[in-house]
DOKELUM-987761 format. One record per residue (C-alpha): residue number from 1; x, y, z. Coordinates in nm, 2 decimals, always signed. Each point is the difference from the previous one (the first is absolute). Layout:
% DOKELUM-987761
+-----+--------+--------+--------+
:   i :      u :      v :      w :
+-----+--------+--------+--------+
: NUM :      X :      Y :      Z :
...
+-----+--------+--------+--------+
***
This chain:
% DOKELUM-987761
+-----+--------+--------+--------+
:   i :      u :      v :      w :
+-----+--------+--------+--------+
:   1 :  +1.68 :  -1.53 :  +0.25 :
:   2 :  +0.17 :  +0.30 :  +0.15 :
:   3 :  -0.11 :  -0.07 :  +0.36 :
:   4 :  +0.26 :  +0.04 :  +0.27 :
:   5 :  +0.19 :  +0.32 :  -0.11 :
:   6 :  -0.03 :  +0.30 :  -0.22 :
:   7 :  +0.17 :  -0.05 :  -0.34 :
:   8 :  +0.35 :  +0.16 :  -0.01 :
:   9 :  -0.08 :  +0.20 :  -0.32 :
:  10 :  -0.27 :  +0.19 :  +0.20 :
:  11 :  +0.22 :  +0.06 :  +0.30 :
:  12 :  +0.29 :  +0.12 :  -0.21 :
:  13 :  -0.22 :  +0.24 :  -0.20 :
:  14 :  -0.15 :  +0.15 :  +0.31 :
:  15 :  +0.34 :  +0.04 :  +0.16 :
:  16 :  +0.22 :  +0.11 :  -0.28 :
:  17 :  -0.20 :  +0.05 :  -0.33 :
:  18 :  -0.34 :  +0.15 :  +0.07 :
:  19 :  -0.01 :  +0.12 :  -0.37 :
:  20 :  -0.03 :  -0.37 :  -0.09 :
:  21 :  -0.37 :  +0.01 :  +0.06 :
:  22 :  -0.06 :  +0.28 :  -0.25 :
:  23 :  +0.23 :  -0.18 :  -0.25 :
:  24 :  -0.20 :  -0.33 :  +0.04 :
:  25 :  -0.33 :  +0.19 :  -0.05 :
:  26 :  +0.13 :  +0.17 :  -0.32 :
:  27 :  +0.12 :  -0.34 :  -0.13 :
:  28 :  -0.32 :  -0.19 :  +0.06 :
:  29 :  -0.17 :  -0.14 :  -0.30 :
:  30 :  -0.36 :  +0.14 :  +0.00 :
:  31 :  -0.32 :  -0.14 :  -0.14 :
:  32 :  -0.21 :  +0.20 :  -0.24 :
:  33 :  -0.31 :  +0.03 :  +0.21 :
:  34 :  -0.14 :  -0.11 :  +0.34 :
:  35 :  -0.26 :  -0.24 :  -0.14 :
:  36 :  +0.16 :  -0.28 :  -0.20 :
:  37 :  -0.11 :  -0.12 :  -0.34 :
:  38 :  -0.29 :  -0.18 :  +0.16 :
:  39 :  -0.11 :  +0.32 :  +0.18 :
:  40 :  +0.08 :  -0.15 :  +0.35 :
:  41 :  +0.21 :  +0.11 :  +0.28 :
:  42 :  +0.14 :  -0.21 :  +0.29 :
:  43 :  +0.22 :  +0.17 :  +0.26 :
:  44 :  +0.15 :  -0.11 :  +0.33 :
:  45 :  -0.02 :  +0.27 :  +0.27 :
:  46 :  +0.27 :  +0.08 :  +0.25 :
:  47 :  -0.08 :  +0.34 :  +0.14 :
:  48 :  -0.14 :  -0.11 :  +0.34 :
:  49 :  +0.32 :  +0.03 :  +0.21 :
:  50 :  +0.04 :  +0.38 :  -0.07 :
:  51 :  -0.34 :  +0.05 :  +0.17 :
:  52 :  +0.11 :  -0.20 :  +0.30 :
:  53 :  -0.23 :  -0.29 :  -0.11 :
:  54 :  +0.24 :  -0.30 :  +0.04 :
:  55 :  -0.25 :  -0.27 :  +0.08 :
:  56 :  -0.12 :  -0.28 :  -0.21 :
:  57 :  -0.25 :  -0.26 :  +0.13 :
:  58 :  +0.08 :  -0.08 :  +0.36 :
:  59 :  +0.36 :  +0.13 :  -0.02 :
:  60 :  +0.01 :  +0.36 :  +0.11 :
:  61 :  +0.36 :  +0.04 :  -0.13 :
:  62 :  -0.02 :  -0.21 :  -0.31 :
:  63 :  +0.13 :  +0.27 :  -0.23 :
:  64 :  +0.27 :  +0.12 :  +0.24 :
:  65 :  +0.29 :  -0.20 :  -0.17 :
:  66 :  +0.10 :  +0.19 :  -0.31 :
:  67 :  +0.21 :  -0.28 :  -0.15 :
:  68 :  -0.30 :  -0.24 :  +0.04 :
:  69 :  -0.24 :  +0.25 :  -0.15 :
:  70 :  +0.23 :  +0.05 :  -0.30 :
:  71 :  +0.03 :  -0.38 :  -0.05 :
:  72 :  -0.37 :  -0.03 :  -0.01 :
:  73 :  -0.04 :  +0.29 :  -0.24 :
:  74 :  +0.27 :  -0.15 :  -0.24 :
:  75 :  -0.18 :  -0.34 :  +0.02 :
:  76 :  -0.33 :  +0.17 :  -0.10 :
:  77 :  +0.16 :  +0.22 :  -0.28 :
:  78 :  +0.17 :  -0.31 :  -0.15 :
:  79 :  -0.35 :  -0.11 :  -0.11 :
:  80 :  -0.03 :  +0.14 :  -0.36 :
:  81 :  -0.37 :  +0.06 :  +0.06 :
:  82 :  +0.08 :  +0.25 :  +0.28 :
:  83 :  +0.02 :  +0.34 :  -0.17 :
:  84 :  +0.18 :  +0.19 :  +0.26 :
:  85 :  +0.01 :  +0.15 :  +0.35 :
:  86 :  -0.15 :  +0.28 :  +0.21 :
:  87 :  +0.23 :  +0.13 :  +0.27 :
:  88 :  +0.17 :  +0.28 :  +0.18 :
:  89 :  +0.34 :  +0.14 :  -0.12 :
:  90 :  +0.21 :  -0.21 :  +0.24 :
:  91 :  -0.15 :  -0.33 :  -0.12 :
:  92 :  +0.00 :  +0.09 :  -0.37 :
:  93 :  +0.36 :  +0.12 :  +0.02 :
:  94 :  +0.10 :  -0.33 :  +0.16 :
:  95 :  -0.18 :  -0.19 :  -0.28 :
:  96 :  +0.16 :  +0.22 :  -0.27 :
:  97 :  +0.35 :  -0.09 :  +0.13 :
:  98 :  -0.09 :  -0.37 :  +0.00 :
:  99 :  -0.10 :  +0.02 :  -0.36 :
: 100 :  -0.36 :  -0.11 :  +0.07 :
: 101 :  -0.19 :  +0.28 :  -0.18 :
: 102 :  +0.10 :  -0.02 :  -0.36 :
: 103 :  -0.31 :  -0.02 :  -0.23 :
: 104 :  -0.22 :  +0.04 :  +0.30 :
: 105 :  -0.26 :  +0.27 :  +0.10 :
: 106 :  +0.11 :  +0.20 :  +0.30 :
: 107 :  -0.25 :  +0.21 :  +0.20 :
: 108 :  +0.14 :  +0.23 :  +0.27 :
: 109 :  -0.19 :  +0.03 :  +0.33 :
: 110 :  -0.07 :  +0.37 :  +0.08 :
: 111 :  -0.17 :  +0.06 :  +0.33 :
: 112 :  +0.12 :  -0.21 :  +0.30 :
: 113 :  -0.04 :  +0.27 :  +0.27 :
: 114 :  -0.32 :  -0.15 :  +0.14 :
: 115 :  +0.18 :  -0.24 :  +0.23 :
: 116 :  -0.19 :  -0.31 :  +0.09 :
: 117 :  -0.17 :  +0.04 :  +0.34 :
: 118 :  +0.08 :  +0.37 :  +0.04 :
: 119 :  -0.24 :  +0.27 :  +0.10 :
: 120 :  +0.08 :  +0.18 :  -0.33 :
: 121 :  -0.05 :  -0.30 :  -0.23 :
: 122 :  -0.26 :  +0.17 :  -0.21 :
: 123 :  +0.23 :  +0.30 :  -0.05 :
: 124 :  +0.20 :  -0.21 :  -0.25 :
: 125 :  +0.29 :  +0.23 :  -0.09 :
: 126 :  +0.20 :  -0.05 :  -0.32 :
: 127 :  +0.33 :  -0.11 :  +0.15 :
: 128 :  +0.11 :  -0.24 :  -0.28 :
: 129 :  +0.04 :  +0.06 :  -0.37 :
: 130 :  -0.14 :  +0.31 :  -0.17 :
: 131 :  -0.09 :  +0.02 :  -0.37 :
: 132 :  +0.33 :  +0.17 :  -0.09 :
: 133 :  +0.21 :  -0.27 :  +0.16 :
: 134 :  -0.21 :  -0.28 :  -0.16 :
: 135 :  +0.06 :  +0.15 :  -0.34 :
: 136 :  +0.37 :  +0.06 :  +0.07 :
: 137 :  +0.05 :  -0.36 :  +0.11 :
: 138 :  -0.18 :  -0.13 :  -0.31 :
: 139 :  -0.28 :  -0.16 :  +0.19 :
: 140 :  -0.34 :  -0.07 :  -0.15 :
: 141 :  -0.23 :  +0.17 :  +0.24 :
: 142 :  -0.08 :  +0.09 :  +0.36 :
: 143 :  -0.24 :  -0.15 :  +0.26 :
: 144 :  -0.18 :  +0.18 :  +0.27 :
: 145 :  -0.20 :  -0.13 :  +0.30 :
: 146 :  -0.32 :  +0.20 :  +0.07 :
: 147 :  -0.18 :  -0.07 :  +0.32 :
: 148 :  -0.32 :  +0.21 :  +0.01 :
: 149 :  -0.13 :  +0.04 :  +0.36 :
: 150 :  -0.30 :  +0.23 :  -0.01 :
: 151 :  +0.05 :  +0.07 :  +0.38 :
: 152 :  +0.36 :  +0.10 :  -0.03 :
: 153 :  +0.08 :  +0.35 :  -0.13 :
: 154 :  +0.35 :  -0.12 :  -0.10 :
: 155 :  -0.16 :  -0.19 :  -0.29 :
: 156 :  -0.05 :  +0.33 :  -0.19 :
: 157 :  +0.38 :  +0.06 :  -0.02 :
: 158 :  +0.06 :  -0.35 :  -0.12 :
: 159 :  -0.26 :  +0.04 :  -0.27 :
: 160 :  +0.16 :  +0.32 :  -0.12 :
: 161 :  +0.35 :  -0.15 :  +0.00 :
: 162 :  -0.13 :  -0.30 :  -0.20 :
: 163 :  -0.16 :  +0.22 :  -0.26 :
: 164 :  +0.32 :  +0.19 :  -0.04 :
: 165 :  +0.20 :  -0.32 :  -0.04 :
: 166 :  -0.25 :  -0.12 :  -0.27 :
: 167 :  +0.05 :  +0.33 :  -0.19 :
: 168 :  +0.38 :  -0.01 :  +0.03 :
: 169 :  +0.02 :  -0.36 :  -0.12 :
: 170 :  -0.24 :  +0.07 :  -0.29 :
: 171 :  +0.21 :  +0.29 :  -0.10 :
: 172 :  +0.28 :  -0.25 :  -0.06 :
: 173 :  -0.23 :  -0.26 :  -0.16 :
: 174 :  +0.06 :  -0.24 :  +0.29 :
: 175 :  -0.25 :  -0.23 :  +0.17 :
: 176 :  -0.17 :  +0.12 :  +0.32 :
: 177 :  -0.11 :  -0.30 :  +0.20 :
: 178 :  -0.25 :  +0.09 :  +0.27 :
: 179 :  -0.08 :  -0.24 :  +0.29 :
: 180 :  -0.31 :  +0.16 :  +0.16 :
: 181 :  -0.19 :  -0.12 :  +0.31 :
: 182 :  -0.29 :  +0.13 :  +0.20 :
: 183 :  +0.14 :  -0.02 :  +0.35 :
: 184 :  -0.11 :  +0.05 :  +0.36 :
: 185 :  +0.14 :  -0.01 :  +0.35 :
: 186 :  -0.08 :  -0.28 :  +0.23 :
: 187 :  -0.09 :  +0.12 :  +0.35 :
: 188 :  +0.30 :  -0.04 :  +0.23 :
: 189 :  -0.05 :  -0.14 :  +0.35 :
: 190 :  +0.27 :  +0.24 :  +0.14 :
: 191 :  -0.17 :  +0.30 :  -0.15 :
: 192 :  +0.27 :  +0.04 :  -0.26 :
: 193 :  -0.05 :  +0.06 :  -0.38 :
: 194 :  -0.09 :  -0.36 :  -0.07 :
: 195 :  +0.13 :  -0.21 :  -0.29 :
: 196 :  -0.06 :  +0.11 :  -0.35 :
: 197 :  -0.20 :  -0.27 :  -0.19 :
: 198 :  -0.09 :  -0.03 :  -0.37 :
: 199 :  -0.36 :  -0.07 :  -0.10 :
: 200 :  +0.01 :  -0.26 :  -0.28 :
: 201 :  -0.37 :  -0.04 :  -0.05 :
: 202 :  -0.13 :  +0.03 :  -0.35 :
: 203 :  -0.16 :  +0.34 :  +0.06 :
: 204 :  +0.31 :  +0.14 :  +0.16 :
: 205 :  +0.23 :  -0.12 :  -0.28 :
: 206 :  -0.23 :  +0.15 :  -0.25 :
: 207 :  +0.00 :  +0.34 :  +0.18 :
: 208 :  +0.38 :  +0.00 :  +0.03 :
: 209 :  +0.04 :  -0.08 :  -0.37 :
: 210 :  -0.23 :  +0.28 :  -0.10 :
: 211 :  +0.19 :  +0.25 :  +0.22 :
: 212 :  +0.34 :  -0.12 :  -0.13 :
: 213 :  -0.11 :  +0.01 :  -0.36 :
: 214 :  -0.07 :  +0.37 :  +0.02 :
: 215 :  +0.33 :  +0.11 :  +0.14 :
: 216 :  +0.22 :  +0.23 :  -0.21 :
: 217 :  -0.06 :  +0.20 :  -0.31 :
: 218 :  +0.02 :  -0.31 :  -0.22 :
: 219 :  -0.06 :  -0.37 :  +0.06 :
: 220 :  +0.17 :  -0.11 :  -0.32 :
: 221 :  +0.29 :  -0.17 :  +0.19 :
: 222 :  -0.19 :  -0.11 :  +0.31 :
: 223 :  -0.04 :  -0.36 :  +0.10 :
: 224 :  -0.19 :  -0.12 :  +0.31 :
: 225 :  +0.13 :  -0.26 :  +0.25 :
: 226 :  -0.30 :  -0.15 :  +0.18 :
: 227 :  -0.08 :  -0.28 :  +0.23 :
: 228 :  -0.19 :  -0.29 :  -0.14 :
: 229 :  -0.34 :  +0.09 :  +0.15 :
: 230 :  -0.29 :  -0.24 :  +0.02 :
: 231 :  -0.18 :  +0.14 :  -0.31 :
: 232 :  +0.29 :  +0.11 :  -0.23 :
: 233 :  -0.24 :  +0.04 :  -0.29 :
: 234 :  -0.16 :  +0.30 :  +0.17 :
: 235 :  +0.34 :  +0.13 :  +0.10 :
: 236 :  +0.13 :  -0.02 :  -0.36 :
: 237 :  -0.31 :  +0.18 :  -0.12 :
: 238 :  +0.09 :  +0.30 :  +0.21 :
: 239 :  +0.28 :  +0.13 :  -0.22 :
: 240 :  +0.14 :  -0.05 :  -0.35 :
: 241 :  +0.36 :  +0.00 :  +0.14 :
: 242 :  +0.21 :  -0.32 :  -0.02 :
: 243 :  +0.00 :  -0.19 :  +0.33 :
: 244 :  +0.26 :  -0.22 :  +0.16 :
: 245 :  -0.09 :  -0.21 :  +0.31 :
: 246 :  +0.20 :  +0.05 :  +0.32 :
: 247 :  +0.13 :  -0.31 :  +0.17 :
: 248 :  -0.09 :  +0.09 :  +0.35 :
: 249 :  +0.10 :  -0.18 :  +0.32 :
: 250 :  +0.14 :  -0.35 :  +0.04 :
: 251 :  -0.29 :  -0.23 :  +0.10 :
: 252 :  -0.02 :  -0.36 :  +0.10 :
: 253 :  -0.24 :  -0.07 :  -0.29 :
: 254 :  +0.19 :  +0.07 :  -0.32 :
: 255 :  -0.25 :  -0.20 :  -0.20 :
: 256 :  -0.27 :  +0.25 :  +0.08 :
: 257 :  +0.23 :  +0.29 :  -0.09 :
: 258 :  +0.08 :  -0.15 :  -0.34 :
: 259 :  -0.37 :  -0.07 :  -0.06 :
: 260 :  -0.08 :  +0.37 :  +0.05 :
: 261 :  +0.28 :  +0.11 :  -0.23 :
: 262 :  -0.12 :  -0.25 :  -0.27 :
: 263 :  -0.35 :  +0.14 :  +0.00 :
: 264 :  +0.11 :  +0.36 :  -0.01 :
: 265 :  +0.27 :  -0.05 :  -0.27 :
: 266 :  -0.27 :  -0.13 :  -0.24 :
: 267 :  -0.15 :  +0.36 :  -0.02 :
: 268 :  +0.12 :  +0.20 :  -0.30 :
: 269 :  +0.13 :  +0.31 :  +0.19 :
: 270 :  +0.19 :  -0.21 :  +0.26 :
: 271 :  +0.33 :  -0.02 :  -0.16 :
: 272 :  +0.23 :  -0.17 :  +0.25 :
: 273 :  +0.13 :  -0.04 :  +0.35 :
: 274 :  +0.24 :  +0.18 :  +0.24 :
: 275 :  +0.08 :  -0.23 :  +0.29 :
: 276 :  +0.26 :  +0.01 :  +0.27 :
: 277 :  -0.02 :  -0.19 :  +0.32 :
: 278 :  -0.26 :  -0.25 :  -0.11 :
: 279 :  +0.25 :  -0.13 :  -0.27 :
: 280 :  +0.34 :  +0.08 :  +0.16 :
: 281 :  -0.10 :  -0.16 :  +0.34 :
: 282 :  -0.25 :  -0.27 :  -0.08 :
: 283 :  -0.11 :  -0.23 :  +0.28 :
: 284 :  +0.19 :  -0.30 :  -0.14 :
: 285 :  +0.32 :  +0.21 :  -0.07 :
: 286 :  +0.01 :  -0.09 :  -0.37 :
: 287 :  +0.03 :  +0.34 :  -0.17 :
: 288 :  +0.06 :  -0.15 :  -0.35 :
: 289 :  -0.32 :  -0.20 :  +0.02 :
: 290 :  -0.21 :  +0.28 :  +0.13 :
: 291 :  +0.13 :  +0.24 :  -0.27 :
: 292 :  -0.06 :  -0.26 :  -0.27 :
: 293 :  -0.35 :  -0.07 :  +0.11 :
: 294 :  -0.08 :  +0.38 :  +0.00 :
: 295 :  +0.16 :  +0.04 :  -0.34 :
: 296 :  -0.22 :  -0.26 :  -0.15 :
: 297 :  -0.31 :  +0.20 :  +0.11 :
: 298 :  +0.14 :  +0.33 :  -0.13 :
: 299 :  +0.10 :  -0.12 :  -0.34 :
: 300 :  -0.31 :  -0.20 :  -0.07 :
: 301 :  -0.30 :  +0.21 :  -0.07 :
: 302 :  -0.24 :  -0.28 :  +0.07 :
: 303 :  +0.17 :  -0.07 :  +0.34 :
: 304 :  +0.14 :  -0.33 :  -0.13 :
: 305 :  +0.30 :  -0.19 :  +0.15 :
: 306 :  +0.24 :  -0.01 :  -0.30 :
: 307 :  +0.35 :  +0.06 :  +0.13 :
: 308 :  -0.09 :  -0.05 :  +0.36 :
: 309 :  +0.28 :  -0.13 :  +0.22 :
: 310 :  -0.06 :  -0.36 :  +0.12 :
+-----+--------+--------+--------+
***
């Protein structure tokens, strides 16, 4: 594990050889396509810190230690059933220098401007990767978060920006991974804007999937990243696009989370899982076991347990 201090190779590059990051990206061995031979995709996500969302479970600053986060990511990526990572440039560049991304799928996180808890959260500006930078770095696609708050006029600009990103990625034959939500503001006791919440009911997820599917001038390269709603069969019927499940928050009931994933992954259009905090910061602290258990669900179409970590 790398916990304790940032590896010297990263510090040296940031201090004296910033060109080392581009060199590492150019030298990375790439995989032919996002979906493996079995048509499945299992990614670990590490783009939360850039949006100011550092909490996992009951620890509000769980992701604040970068060396610890990198150690957890490397543990996850060491499992051959993990196809790759989704992250912002700072995290991906660190992993490139550590040699952790050869033969892996790498998805760049694009819009991180909707900072967690902010009054402008629905106005989710594209402050991370753009399509040109994703292509230049040899990444495999871009991910965008799309909170749709029908009461917030800022949603219109986010929809327009997301559609533009879909177009620009498709122009380069790169995956556009959209994570849509129907969102709403909770009333605030102090009269402020209130916290932005995501509606994960079946009907809301269906609606968000329908909206996201129609963004851009082509959907040929678009995948959806959706929560495991109660009735995923109805959700999957809302679009012909490939779906990956999002991992969501760390809970004290991982068995229930894995059961929802197992049910959803049995559907033909649900092709995999993109999970971050729920696997990197499991309640028992065993990253390897949590990743192994999730990998067994992703790689077995019937939700079997072959290859599950004991």
